[in-house]
C-alpha positions, 0 to 999 in steps of 0.5 A: 509494473512491467506494462505500466511503469517500466516502459516509461520510468527507469526503475533500475535504482528502485529499492524493493522490500519484501513485507510479506508475513514470512519475510517479516518473520524471518527478519524479526521485522527488520525488513519493515524497519528498513523499508520505513527508513528507506521511505524517509530517505527517498520520500516516495513509496509504492506499497503493495497490500500487506496482511496482518496475520491472525493467530490462526494464520500465524500457525498456518504460515509457520510464523514465530508470532502474529506480527502486528499491522505494518501500516501504523509504523509506516504512517508514523515513519512516513509523515507526509508521504503519499502511499500508492497501492494496487487493488487487493485481489483475493483468489476465488472472489470476483472483484469490482475492478477487472483492470489494474487500479492504483490508489493513493493515500496520504500516510498521515491521518487517513481514516484513522485521524481525519474523522468523519461526518454523515452527509446528506444526499449529494453527488460524487464524481471523478473525471479523467480528461485526456490531454490529447482531446481536452481543450 
């Protein structure tokens, strides 16, 4: 954020919500509810990856319980908002992306409601056209 966003965007009025398991546990999940309400009010969200703790992780982190996934409440509360997020980085695991890569996902549907179908051979492409050199 310090390198990619703050030099170009005034973030002084941004709101921040700590959705870590520990923060959700300390607030009895009020922080998640507050974040969802802020998303409805603001209409824009940048979300870092969150985890849904297992029973074992709840014990490991000293949580009151294994809190459910925050994503369902977010999707229901942010109907129509695109959620931007960074890649997930796991300590000790070499990842495919060496540099920061942002992903956008629509808050409604996604893999949960869009369904899928098997497709045959084809080509998927993603292109970036630099505005300075694109004619």
